[in-house]
N, C-alpha and C positions, 0 to 999 in steps of 0.2 A: 760396743764395749771399748773402754779406754785401753790404750796399749799396756799400761801397768797391770790392770785387772786381767787382761787377756794373757799376759805373761804369767801371772800367778796361777791362773787356771791351768795353763799349759804345764807348769811345773808340777802342780798337784796331780794332774792326770797321768803324767809320764812317770813320776817317781813313786807314786802309790799304785802303779799298775801291777808290780810284782812284789811289793812289800806291804805288810799290814801297818796301820797307823802305829800300833803298839811297838812294832819293831823299829820304826823310825824315831819314836820318842825315846826309846831305850838307847838307841845309837846317839841321839842328841845329848843325853846325859853324859855318855862316855866322851863325846866330842867336846862338850863344855869342860869336862874335867881335864882333857888334854890341853885346852887353851889356858886354863887357870892354874893347874897344878904341875903339868908336865910339858911346858912349852918347848923344852929342848928336843922332845921327840918329834916336833913338827918338821924339823929339818930332815928327818928320816922318813917322812911320808905318813906318819901315824894318823894325821887328821883326815886323810882320805883313804884309809885302809878299810875296804869292805863297802858293799853296796849300801848298807844302812847309814854309815857315816857320810858317804857321798850324797845320799838323798837328804840327810839332815842338813848338811852344809848348804845344798842348793835351795831347799825348801824353807830353811829358817834363817841362816846367816846371810844368804843372798838378798832376800827382801829387806832385812835390817840394814845391810850396807847401802842398799838403794835409798832407803828412807833417810839415812844419815847424810849421805852425799848430796841428795836433792835439797835437804835443808841448808847445808853449808853453802852450796853453790848459789842458791837463791839469796841467802843473806849477804853473800860476798859480791853479788851482782856478777856472777861468773858466766853470764849469757854471751858476752863478747860482742864486738862490733864488726868484726870481719870474719867470714868463714875461714876455718882452719882445721887441720887434722887433729885427732886426739890420739895420744899414745897412752895406753892403759897398761901400766907396769905391774907385774904380778897380778894379772887380771882376775884370777879366780874364775867365777862364773860370769864375769862381765857385768855384774849387777851395779857396781859403783860407777863404772864408765857409762852404762846405759842411763843412769840417773842424770849425769851431766849432759849427755847428748839429747836427752828428752826435753831440755829447756835451752838448748844452744845450737848454733849452726856449726857443729863440729862433724865434719865429714872429710874423708873416711876415717875409720879407726884401725890402728895397729895394736893388737892385743898380744902381750908377751907373757909367757909363763913357762916355768921349767917342767911342769907336769902336763902330760897330754890330755888327761881327763878334764881339767878346768878349761883348757883351750876349746875342746869340743862343746862344753857347756856355754862358754862365752860366745862361740859362733852362733849357737842357737839363740842366745839372749839377744844379741845385736840384730839378728835377722827378725826376731819377734818385734823389735822396735823399728824395723825397716831401715837399718843402718848398714852400709857396706863395711865389711870388716876383713882384715887380713890377720890371721893368727900366725904366731911365730914361737916355736918352742926353743927356749934357751935362757941364758942368764940376762936378766933385765938390766944389769949394770953395764954390760958390754955390748949387747945387741944394738944394731944400728937403729936410730930413730929418724923418722922423716923430718925434714926441715919445716920451720914455721908451724909449730904445733902447740897445743895445750897438752901438758904432760901430767898424768895422774898416777900417784902411788897411794892406793887406799888399802890400809891394813896389810901391807906387804913389806915395808922397810924393816919392821921389827923381826922379820924372819931371816934377815941377812946376817952373815958374819961381819965382823968389824971391818975387814978390808973391803968387803963389798959395799958396806955403807959409806965408807970414805970415798970410794970411787964414784958412787952414785951422787953423793953430795957435790963433788967437784963438777960432775956433768950437769947437775941441776943449775949450779951457779953460772957455768959457762953458757948454758942455754938461756937462762934468765937475762944475762948480759946482752944476748942477741934479740931480746924482745919476746921470748916465749913465756907463756903462762905456766906456772907450776903450782900444783896442789898436792900436799901430802896430808893424809888423814890416818890417825892412829887412835887406839883406845886411850881413855883418859888416865888409866892407872899408871902411876909412875914406874912400877916394877916392870911393865911391858917394854918401856923404852927409856932406859937410863941415859941414852945418848941424846935425848930430846933437848936439853939446855944448850948443848953445842950447836945443834942444828938450828934452834931458835935464834941464837946469836948470829949465826951465819946468814940466815934469811933476813933478819933485821938489818944487818950491815948491807945487804943487797937491795934494801928498800921494801922488804916484805913485811908480813905481819903474822902473829901467832894468836890463835883464839881457842877458847874452850867453849863447848856447846852442850846444852842440856835442853831437851824439849820432850813433850808428850805427844807421840804420834798416834794416828789411827792405824792399828795393826791389821793386816789382812787376816781374815778369819782363821785360815790354816796356821798362820804364824802364832796367833794368840792361843789357839788350841794346843799347839806343840809347846808353847811357853808354859802353859799351866801343867800339861802332862809331864814335862821334864822337871817340874819344880823350880822353874826359873821365874824371873820377873823383869820384863822389858817394857813395862808401862811407861817408863822414862828411858829415853836413849841419850847417850852421852858420847862425846868424842872430842878430840882436839885436832887442830889443823895448822899447817903452815902454808902460806899463800904468797906468791909473787905474781902480780898482775902483769900481763903482757903490755906491749906499747899501746895497743888499742883498748886495753882493759884496765883503766885506772880504778883502784879500790874505792868503793862507796858503801855507805850504810853498814849494817852488821854491828856486832858488839865491839866494844873498845878492845884495843890490843891487850894481851895478857902482860902482866908485869915481868 
């Protein structure tokens, strides 16, 4: 069995062992509402409050984040030419980072998140993909990062306060100047990230690129089933990204830069 399929099977077995499918789909509807209508409550932990929401996050959004980042990394030729570490900022369940390491020589991983539950999930995820990982609970904008790394912030910058975003952007630009690879991924909706134009300009000035992505994935069966049951529609996935290639990772292929 492929590592991705084995991971999905493991998620389904573990998270549905104590919850009925209907409970998880109901929690997914509430979780989706939190992300769309009450984003401010994310800072207070509402997205991961309760076993049902945690199961929905891991079983549904985790695989979607994996598929999105895998598509982006493949299109940007993010496989790299030299082995280096990966820093997974605001790692969540580790799904986005696992997508990158699945097609790249990125070892080991440092996964950083402020919440202990995602860190435990991320550790399981990386071990499922046979990747050594060190988890660290704390602020991703101030926690130490290993030198010579690929740095990923997938669906996490939008959850920071303004001062944290400013601090993180400065660190990104400093690390890019040293030759590190930087990838930021966020939802395509402008309301989620009103700060995006500022970051896009900063990445462009540093030699990076901005892209928007839309593609039709093959969803795992459990994800497609939850999608239908919760009244959602993820037959098409979308995201936008900011990318600065490291010294051994010149950008190639992929869509044209966004205006």
